[in-house]
C-alpha positions as CSV (number, residue, x, y, z in Angstrom):
1,Q,-15.0,1.9,12.3
2,V,-11.6,1.3,10.8
3,Q,-9.1,4.1,10.1
4,L,-6.0,3.6,8.0
5,M,-3.1,6.1,8.3
6,E,-0.2,6.1,5.8
7,S,3.2,7.5,6.5
8,G,6.5,7.6,4.7
9,G,5.9,9.4,1.4
10,G,8.0,12.1,0.1
11,L,10.4,13.3,-2.7
12,V,13.2,11.0,-3.7
13,Q,15.6,10.9,-6.6
14,P,15.5,8.1,-9.3
15,G,17.1,5.0,-8.0
16,G,16.4,5.9,-4.4
17,S,14.2,4.2,-1.8
18,L,11.2,4.9,0.4
19,R,9.3,2.9,2.9
20,L,5.6,3.4,3.3
21,S,3.8,2.3,6.4
22,C,0.1,1.8,7.1
23,A,-1.3,1.6,10.5
24,A,-4.9,0.6,11.3
25,S,-7.0,1.7,14.3
26,G,-10.5,1.3,15.3
27,S,-12.2,-2.1,14.9
28,F,-9.8,-4.9,14.4
29,F,-11.4,-7.2,11.9
30,I,-9.6,-10.0,10.2
31,F,-9.0,-8.5,6.8
32,R,-9.0,-10.8,3.7
33,T,-6.5,-8.6,1.9
34,M,-4.1,-5.8,2.9
35,G,-2.1,-3.8,0.5
36,W,-1.2,-0.7,-1.5
37,Y,-2.7,1.0,-4.5
38,R,-1.5,4.1,-6.3
39,Q,-3.0,6.7,-8.6
40,A,-1.0,8.9,-10.9
41,P,-2.4,12.1,-12.4
42,G,-4.8,11.3,-15.2
43,K,-4.7,7.6,-14.5
44,Q,-6.9,5.0,-12.8
45,R,-6.0,3.8,-9.4
46,E,-4.1,0.5,-9.6
47,S,-3.0,-2.2,-7.3
48,V,0.7,-2.2,-6.4
49,A,1.0,-5.0,-3.9
50,A,-1.2,-7.0,-1.8
51,I,-0.9,-9.7,0.9
52,S,-3.8,-11.9,1.9
53,S,-4.7,-13.2,5.4
54,A,-3.3,-16.5,4.3
55,G,0.1,-14.9,3.5
56,S,0.0,-15.0,-0.3
57,I,1.5,-12.0,-2.0
58,N,0.9,-10.4,-5.3
59,Y,2.7,-7.5,-7.0
60,A,2.0,-5.4,-10.1
61,D,4.4,-6.4,-12.9
62,S,5.8,-2.9,-13.0
63,V,7.1,-3.2,-9.4
64,K,8.2,-6.8,-9.2
65,G,11.7,-7.1,-7.9
66,R,11.8,-3.5,-6.7
67,F,9.0,-3.3,-4.1
68,T,8.4,-5.6,-1.1
69,I,5.2,-5.7,1.0
70,S,5.3,-6.9,4.6
71,R,3.0,-7.0,7.6
72,D,3.4,-7.0,11.3
73,N,0.4,-8.6,12.9
74,A,1.3,-7.5,16.4
75,K,1.4,-3.9,15.4
76,N,-1.4,-4.2,12.8
77,T,0.7,-2.5,10.2
78,V,1.5,-3.2,6.5
79,D,4.6,-1.7,5.0
80,L,5.8,-1.2,1.5
81,Q,9.5,-1.0,0.9
82,M,10.2,0.7,-2.5
83,N,13.7,0.4,-4.0
84,S,15.1,1.5,-7.3
85,L,12.4,4.0,-7.7
86,K,11.6,5.4,-11.1
87,P,9.8,8.6,-12.2
88,E,6.9,6.5,-13.3
89,D,6.4,5.4,-9.7
90,T,5.3,9.0,-8.9
91,A,1.7,8.8,-7.6
92,V,-0.5,9.1,-4.5
93,Y,-0.2,5.8,-2.7
94,Y,-3.2,4.5,-0.8
95,C,-3.3,1.9,1.9
96,H,-6.1,-0.6,1.4
97,R,-7.7,-3.3,3.4
98,G,-10.6,-5.6,2.3
99,R,-12.9,-7.4,4.6
100,W,-15.3,-10.2,3.9
101,N,-17.9,-10.8,6.6
102,G,-19.4,-13.9,5.0
103,S,-22.0,-12.1,3.0
104,S,-20.5,-8.8,1.9
105,W,-17.2,-7.2,1.0
106,T,-16.0,-3.8,2.5
107,D,-13.1,-1.8,1.3
108,Y,-11.2,0.5,3.6
109,W,-8.9,3.3,2.4
110,G,-6.3,5.6,3.8
111,Q,-6.1,9.2,2.9
112,G,-3.1,8.7,0.6
113,T,0.5,9.8,0.7
114,Q,2.4,11.4,-2.1
115,V,5.4,9.8,-3.6
116,T,7.4,11.9,-6.0
117,V,10.4,10.5,-7.9
118,S,12.3,13.2,-9.6
119,S,15.8,14.6,-9.9
């Protein structure tokens, strides 16, 4: 069983920075995708950034140029560097990993970490 643990959330002023980190433990599968989602109050969960096993990266338009996703294969971690934060970035951020075993897809989620951008 895979467990994902996020860290690094908190309260930051507009224009500030935070770095989120997601560590995986348990079974070490080869994940097809690794990334971050967020969910603001009253809104649907949305993809923020994702990196594939092949190394391709995608960002939501709202965070392009401000957020950077990276991975450390040796540590089995995926980080999200968030710069120039805006109040609209306030949300619970979830670590996500997706695995394809050749016949079915499985999503794994962390418990979420709160990011609040406010003065």
